[in-house]
TORTOR-574769 format. One line per 2 residues: number of its first residue (from 0); their letters; for each residue x, y, z of N, C-alpha, C. Coordinates in pm, whole numbers, plus 50000, padded with zeros to 5 digits. Each point is the difference from the previous one (the first is absolute). Last residue first. Example, Ala and Ser with C-alpha at 12.3 -4.5 7.8 and 13.67 -1.06 7.14 Angstrom:
! residues 2
1) SA) 51285 49775 50708 50082 50119 50006 49923 50109 50073; 50029 49428 49993 49911 50119 50000 50090 50120 50000
! end
This chain:
! residues 66
65) TS) 41210 83117 42326 49919 50083 50092 49954 50127 49936; 50282 49675 49781 49873 49936 50031 49913 50082 50095
63) RR) 50448 50132 49872 49908 50009 49887 49863 49942 50031; 50352 49967 50318 49958 50141 49987 49899 50016 49886
61) AS) 50201 49583 50074 49909 50029 50110 49947 50143 49990; 50328 49865 49694 49874 49931 49971 49899 50022 50111
59) LA) 50433 50176 50057 49930 50069 49892 49868 49933 49967; 50280 49800 50321 49949 50127 50050 49922 50075 49892
57) RE) 50216 49597 49883 49890 49972 50092 49939 50130 50052; 50384 50029 49729 49885 49954 49922 49878 49976 50089
55) IK) 50405 50104 50212 49949 50116 49929 49877 49962 49918; 50231 49655 50217 49933 50086 50099 49939 50122 49932
53) RD) 50262 49711 49735 49874 49936 50038 49922 50085 50100; 50434 50140 49877 49907 50014 49888 49864 49939 50032
51) TK) 50347 49938 50310 49956 50140 49998 49900 50024 49889; 50206 49579 50024 49906 50017 50111 49946 50143 50005
49) YQ) 50331 49905 49682 49879 49926 49966 49895 50019 50110; 50430 50168 50074 49929 50083 49904 49867 49936 49961
47) SL) 50288 49753 50273 49946 50113 50076 49923 50095 49908; 50221 49638 49801 49889 49952 50082 49938 50114 50080
45) AY) 50390 50083 49753 49886 49981 49909 49877 49953 50077; 50402 50034 50241 49953 50133 49959 49877 49988 49911
43) VA) 50215 49604 50121 49934 50058 50118 49945 50139 49966; 50252 49788 49667 49874 49929 50021 49924 50057 50120
41) WI) 50434 50163 49908 49908 50042 49895 49862 49936 50020; 50350 49861 50279 49962 50138 50034 49897 50052 49899
39) AA) 50186 49578 49917 49913 49996 50118 49952 50140 50038; 50313 49963 49653 49872 49943 49957 49902 49996 50116
37) PL) 50448 50136 50083 49920 50103 49931 49864 49949 49952; 50275 49675 50207 49964 50107 50093 49926 50115 49930
35) WG) 50174 49637 49740 49885 49959 50081 49957 50112 50094; 50388 50000 49694 49876 50061 49956 49880 49966 50085
33) IL) 50436 49808 50067 50008 50143 50030 49869 50069 49966; 50047 49546 49889 49995 50015 50147 50003 50147 50039
31) TV) 49788 49836 49533 50132 50024 50057 49985 50022 50150; 49608 49932 49771 50083 49884 49970 50141 50017 50056
29) QL) 49647 50340 50004 50015 49917 50118 50093 49881 49977; 49874 50301 49646 50083 50070 50097 50032 49910 50120
27) IL) 49703 49836 49681 50132 50011 49939 50097 50069 50094; 49556 49981 50135 50060 49866 50003 50139 50002 49939
25) CI) 49744 50392 49976 50047 49977 50136 50065 49863 50013; 49791 50107 49597 50120 50081 50015 50061 49980 50139
23) IG) 49592 49793 49921 50104 49936 49920 50131 50077 50010; 49623 50183 50213 50041 49875 50065 50110 49928 49924
21) AI) 49794 50381 49816 50091 50040 50107 50049 49876 50076; 49677 49925 49683 50123 50041 49932 50104 50045 50102
19) PR) 49560 49876 50154 50084 49887 49956 50129 50041 49930; 49627 50197 50343 50103 50063 49918 50098 49894 49950
17) GI) 49613 49964 50330 49958 50022 49862 50099 50073 49913; 50025 49832 50469 49935 50131 49991 49967 50037 49856
15) TF) 50216 49586 50112 49880 50005 50084 49929 50135 49994; 50416 49924 49772 49892 49925 49935 49871 50007 50082
13) FA) 50390 50192 50176 49951 50079 49887 49886 49928 49928; 50226 49781 50351 49915 50108 50053 49943 50084 49886
11) VF) 50322 49661 49916 49864 49947 50017 49905 50108 50050; 50468 50089 49959 49934 49996 49869 49857 49948 50010
9) PL) 50292 50022 50395 49949 50128 49948 49924 49990 49869; 50108 49684 50417 49991 49974 49855 49944 50124 49932
7) LI) 50107 50039 50461 50062 49870 49971 50004 49968 49850; 49800 50408 50160 50137 49994 50051 50069 49870 49958
5) AL) 49545 50076 49891 50081 50101 49931 50145 49997 50046; 49683 49724 50217 50025 49951 49865 50089 50098 49923
3) IL) 49848 50129 50418 50098 49892 50016 50038 49944 49864; 49662 50316 50000 50125 50063 50039 50110 49895 50017
1) RM) 49551 49869 49913 50070 50047 49880 50133 50065 50034; 49727 49862 50352 50048 49884 49929 50076 50043 49875
! end
């Protein structure tokens, strides 16, 4: 769901992953028609990094508990 959101409304995706300043910058970039494509690419990249960070945190917390 976040991936679709990152493609259609890139700035909202940043707010959902807890990066409001990046969301505002992305909104400014997205306002121009030419800037929408880089904003969407940036949002998808940030979303993939967010998912990777969550997986690493989960693995480290599981390792610490054992």
